[in-house]
C-alpha atoms as one frame of an Amber mdcrd trajectory, in Angstrom:
protein
   2.701 -18.951  10.389   5.580 -20.455  12.352   6.082 -19.535  16.003   9.229
 -17.590  15.086   7.465 -15.577  12.405   4.536 -14.892  14.728   6.969 -13.733
  17.431   8.631 -11.436  14.905   5.177 -10.109  13.922   4.451  -9.340  17.592
   7.761  -7.457  17.793   6.672  -5.497  14.733   3.261  -4.766  16.299   4.980
  -3.445  19.424   7.236  -1.213  17.363   4.259   0.025  15.341   2.502   0.892
  18.608   5.625   2.698  19.784   5.699   4.789  16.593   1.990   5.511  17.082
   2.404   6.516  20.738   5.611   8.524  20.519   5.200   9.881  16.999   1.538
  10.778  17.503   0.630   9.439  14.077  -2.232   7.267  12.902  -1.643   3.568
  13.576  -1.955   2.718   9.863   0.690   5.349   9.068   2.879   3.895  11.816
   2.563   0.423  10.255   3.439   1.759   6.814   6.432   3.642   8.226   7.643
   0.610  10.162   7.392  -1.850   7.301   8.648   0.740   4.833  11.890   1.601
   6.554  12.408  -0.067   9.927  11.909  -3.789   9.342  15.397  -5.060  10.148
  15.285  -8.686   9.027  17.214  -9.666   5.918  14.096 -11.214   4.400  11.089
  -8.943   3.929   8.048  -9.615   6.127   5.525 -12.066   4.768   2.039 -10.803
   3.972   0.816 -12.849   6.935   3.324 -11.180   9.300   2.404  -7.754   7.993
  -1.313  -8.463   8.409  -0.918  -9.979  11.889   1.218  -7.092  13.181  -0.881
  -4.343  11.613  -4.165  -5.859  12.806  -2.878  -6.445  16.335  -1.628  -2.859
  16.561  -4.874  -1.427  15.143  -7.039  -3.598  17.424  -4.992  -2.503  20.429
  -5.500   1.165  19.567  -9.214   0.700  18.893  -9.719  -0.959  22.313  -7.490
   1.456  24.207 -10.053   2.717  26.740 -11.194  -0.748  27.812  -7.624  -2.109
  27.856  -6.390   0.760  30.023  -9.343   0.260  32.353  -8.508  -3.444  32.688
  -4.828  -2.665  33.299  -5.697  -0.043  35.934  -8.118  -2.404  37.702  -5.585
  -5.225  37.725  -2.571  -3.165  38.766  -4.453  -1.378  41.578  -1.831   1.289
  42.251  -0.455   1.854  38.754  -2.359   3.823  36.162  -1.239   2.968  32.629
  -0.120   6.547  31.932   2.402   6.265  34.804   4.026   3.143  33.370   7.049
   3.151  31.110   5.906   3.513  27.502   7.214   0.143  26.318   5.805  -1.714
  29.338   2.415  -0.062  28.869   2.374  -0.968  25.169   3.334  -4.592  25.857
   0.546  -4.849  28.443  -2.030  -3.285  26.138  -1.051  -5.452  23.200  -1.008
  -8.704  25.186  -4.310  -7.892  26.895  -5.839  -7.149  23.500  -4.590 -10.424
  22.080  -5.878 -12.401  25.068  -9.310 -10.800  24.847  -9.792 -10.940  21.083
  -8.131 -14.205  20.167  -9.360 -17.569  21.419  -6.981 -19.178  18.939  -3.869
 -18.365  20.978  -3.916 -19.667  24.572  -3.386 -17.023  27.268  -0.165 -18.660
  28.552   1.333 -18.355  25.052   0.340 -14.679  24.825   1.824 -14.044  28.278
   5.051 -15.842  27.390   5.358 -13.811  24.182   4.804 -10.579  26.156   7.547
 -11.596  28.585   9.917 -12.239  25.683   9.127  -8.770  24.327   9.809  -7.288
  27.765  13.146  -9.142  27.939  14.079  -7.709  24.547  12.772  -4.161  24.875
  12.601  -3.421  28.614  14.117  -4.552  31.923  14.067  -7.651  34.102  11.944
  -5.765  36.650   9.466  -5.034  33.861   9.318  -8.753  33.017   8.177  -9.531
  36.579   5.718  -6.624  36.610   4.201  -7.558  33.248   3.997 -11.226  34.211
   2.087 -10.422  37.389  -0.354  -8.085  35.669  -1.043 -10.346  32.700  -1.564
 -13.332  34.966  -4.032 -11.246  36.988  -5.863 -10.272  33.795  -5.931 -13.897
  32.672  -7.504 -14.918  35.968 -10.096 -12.134  35.741 -11.007 -13.181  32.207
 -11.398 -16.809  33.301 -14.071 -15.893  35.849
C-alpha cells in the first residue's frame, strides 16, 4: 500500500474510533458505518485500506486498558479520560501501532499521528501528542 493510501487508512481508523467512542457502538459496526456512508474520497477504499483501518481500530479497542495505562504513565499529570476525545484516540491508536507493528518504524507512526492531529485537532495538541508519543517510544526502547 502506498504511503498516501496508508495515511488515508489511518484517517479512517481514527474516524472509526471516533464513531465507536462517541456513538457507543461496537467497533466493527463503527467500521461498517464509516465505510458504508462516510468515506469521502472519490474512489472507494481498497480492500487493503479497509482491512488496515478496521484492524487498527479493533486492535486499539482490544488493548484499551494497557494503552490507557501507558498513556497515563507517560503523561504523568494527564489521565486519558481528561484529554480531548480526538487527541486521546490519536494517542491510543499510535501507541497501539507502535506496540503491535515492528513493520512500521516508531518515527513514522509518530509522524502520522502528528499529521492526524494537524488535520483533526489543534497545534497545541500536535506538540502534546508529539511529546507523549516520543516518551512512549523511549519507554518501549528500554
